N, C-alpha and C positions, 0 to 999 in steps of 0.2 A: 520830213526831214526838218531842223532847223536848217535856215539858209544865210544867217550872221556868221562871220567867219571867227567868233570866239566858239558856237555851235557848232562846226566842222572841225574846230581843231580836237574839240573834247570829243569828238567822234573816234577820229583820227589816234587821240590819244588813247582809247579807254575799249574800243570795240575786238571783240575777239574773235569774231567769222573768218576775218581776212588773215594771211599768213603775216606774219613777222618776224625778224630776226631779233627782236626784243621784244620784255613782256609785255602786254597792254599794262597801263595803271589802273589797281584798283580804287576803289572808292575811299580807302584811308592815303592812297598816295594822292589823287585826283584833286581831295578837296584842300588839302594844307598845299599843295602845290599853285590852286586858281588864287591862294589868297596873298600868296607870295609874288606873283609874275601877273604882268599884262599879258592875259593870254590871246588877246585879240594879236598882238605882235610879234609873237611868238613862233609862229614857222619864219618871219623873214629875219627878224634879229638873233635868234636863237638862246642861247643859255652863256651869260658870263662866264659863267662858274657851277660846279655840279650844286644842286640842291638838295639839302639834307633834309629829309622827310620824317627821322624818328625812327626807330628799329632796324637801323641797317639799311632802311630805305634810300632807294640814291637816284635820283634823275638829271643824270650829265645828258652831254651833247651827242655823244653815240647813241644810246638809248633815243632820246628824242628823234636823229635823223632816221632813226631804224622805222619808228611809228609813222611819223608825218611823211616820209617816203611812199608810203600806201597811199596816196590819192584817188592814183588814177584805179587801182584795183577796187578802194573803198567806192569810188563812183559806181563803179560795175555791179559794185554790190546792194549797193543801195537804189539804185535802180531795178535791180533783179527782185529784192525786197520788195519796193513799190509796188512791182505788177503784181506781186501775190498777193497784194493788201496789207501789208508790213509796212510801218512806220518805223523809223529810230529817232527816238526823242532826246535829245541830249538835255542834260541838266541845265544849261545856258540857254534854252531855246526858251523863249516866251511862252510858250506852250507846255511846258514841264509844270506838274502841280505845285503851286507854293505851299501847301500843307504838307507835302513830303520834305521840300527843301526846309521847313519851320520846324518842324517836330523831329526830326532824323537827324538833321545836322551831318557829321562825316560820316553816318552811314546811309543817308539818303544814296542809291543808285546813281551813279554817274550816266547811265542809260537807261532808257523804256523803251522796248519794244512793244508798239500796240498796233491794235486792227480794232479800227473804229475812230468817233470824231472826239481828239484829244480833250474837247472844250466841256465833255463830261466829266472830265478829271477834276473840274473845277467846280462843280455842285456838291450840294450835300449829301450826306451817302450815309446808311447805316450798315458797318460791319456786322452780320450775324455769321456765328463760327460757333464749333462743336464737335462734337465726337462724329465717328464714323457708324460708329455701331450706337444706335439710340433708339430710345423705349418709342412707342407710340404716341403716349403723353406728350414727351418733347418735341416728338415731330409735330405735332400740331401747334404746341409754341411756336416753332420755328417760322412755320405756315403763318402763324397769324401776327407773327412779328412783320414777317415781308411785306404781307398786306397793308396791317398798317402803317409801316414806311412807306409805302409806294400811296397811300390818301393822304400823308404829309407832303409828297411833294418829294420824297428822298428816293434815290438811288439805293439799291442794295450793293453792296460789294460784299464780297466773301473771294474763298480759297477754291472753288471749287470741285472740290473733294465728295465724295459719295458720303451719304448721311446728311449732317444738319447743312453743309454750305448745300448741295444739291437743292437739297427741298428748300431752303431758304429762294434762293433765284429761281427755280422753275415758279414759286409761288408768287416771286414776284415780276416775273414773266406773264404768269396767267391773271394777273392783275393791272395788268396794263402797264406795270413800271420799266425801268432800267437797271439794267445789272452792270456790274462792273468787276470781270472776274479777273484775280491777281492768281497768276499761274506758278506753280512749281516747276514747270517744266517750259521749254519755247514755244513759239506759237506755229510752228509748221503742221503737227498733228492734228491742234483742236483746229485749225481752219481749215483741214479737209473736211468737216462735217458740215453739210450742206445748209443745217439747221442753225447752225453757228456765225456761216455766211452770210447767210440771208439776214440774221438779227443785225450784225454789223452793218451790214449796207442800210438797212431799214432806219440806222440808228438808236437801238433798241437794246444792243449791247457793245461796252468796251472790251475787249480781251486786252490783259497786259500782259508783261514778264520781265524782268530783270537780265535774265538768261537767253543768250545765242538763239535764235529759231530752231535749230539740231539738238537742242540741248534734251535729254530726256530727264524722264521726273528720277529724283533720288531723295530720301531722308534731310539730308544735308538744306539742299533746295526749298524743301518744302518749310525747314524749320527758320530758314534765312527770309524767305520772301514772307512771314507772318508780320515782322515790322511792318510792311508797305500795305498790307491788311488794314492793320490798326490806324497808322498813320494815314492814311486817305479815307479813313471814316471820320464824320462828326462827332456821332457816337457810338461804339463798339459794342454789341451785346452779346455774349456767351450764354448758350443756351444749354450745355452740358457739358462737363469735362471730368476726368478721370483727377485724383489728388495726387499730384507730386512726380507724375509721368505724363507722357505723350505731348504731340504738337499742340493741342487747343491749351493744356496746362502751360507747357513753357511759352507760347504765345501770347498769354492772358498774364503771367505774370512777369514777365519781360517789357509788356507796356506797361502796367501797373507801376515796376519799379522804373521805367525812362521816363513814363508820363506823353506815350505815344497818342491818347489818344483818353478820354473818359470811358470807362469799362464800366457794363451794366452786366448783373448777372442774376439767372435766374434760380428764386431759390422756392416758387409754390412746387404744386404738385409732378412728380415726376421728374424733381431737380437730379443732379449728377451727382454722385459720389464725390468730388472736387470742389463745386459749387460754393457750399458755405466756408471754405478755407479759401476762396478769393476772397471774400466780401471781410475775412479776417486781414487780408493784405490790401483793403482799403477800395475794392469792387462794390459799387451802388447795389443793391438788393433790391430786385422788383419780385412780388407773389404773387402778382394777377396783372391778367393782359391790360386790364384797364388802367392799372397804374404804368404799364409798358407806355399805351398810349399817350397818356397824361407825361409822360417824360419826354416824350420825342415833341409832344405840343410845344414845350417850354423848352427845347432841346439848348436854345441861346445861352441860358443861365448856366447851362453847366459843360457847355464846349469851348466857348471863347472864340467859335466862329462867325462870320458874317455871310459865309457865300451866299449866293442868290439859288436857290431852288432849281435842281434840272426838270424841266418837262416831259413827261410820261407821256410816249406814243403810245400805240395799240401794242397787242402782245399776241404772240404765239407758243406751244412750247416746243424749247428748244433740245438741243444734244448732248448737252455737256456731259461729259463721263471723265472725268480727271483725276 
């Protein structure tokens, strides 16, 4: 948890687990407010007048008081979460990944719930994404990409879903790598898995979610979290996608349009039906696994990031089923 006044205030303004008489701020409200006021002094000085945030969004003193009055209840909730292995990371905390702030702008989540060492979020990572239903050939491409990423000192970041996500993450663990799982549900259920808890405690995995810990899976949540998967990566690799439909297609096309990450797409054997269409939209094609390895080795030339690689400790097979 962040301990600065600004980080704690940000949690009070945006956290949704603790009941409030006023709605917590969304990302679209939080970031414009942060730019317009000194959030460090907000609890003491309050608002001289309501702040108009556009699209009929307003933060006034009544709403502010309702949110800040949760401080005692919030302290108990943060302590409860910490005991279960969950940290609430405010976007104003120094441990919040700079890559998310830089690439997502006002779409960056004000809070991340994390289980694991937040330092892992600052290292280099290859996002490996793709369809749930995947051919044997494409499955091997996902596994190989994960192994090559580990060999280059990158973490593997993905969404934990069945299919390409889980294949890539499991292969990274088997190869002795580190995995970052950006989940489309809260952390309560995944952390009930002994394998996941062990991996987190041993520093081999970090699980994170922008959703409160008790939140269940929804298609909307899955679509919304895709941008975090891409923005958290140094380079993103799409193994297989349908064309113009599905979460993989939506996430990849949004990333290309908004520049969330450099996007590479597989166009070799067992390519997905929508992969070539991603190339037409600006993704970089690779048609053999050696070319992918060469690209990873030269990633600084396309990523624009210079983060230090994260060391990769020993691994065992884990139990994600998200």
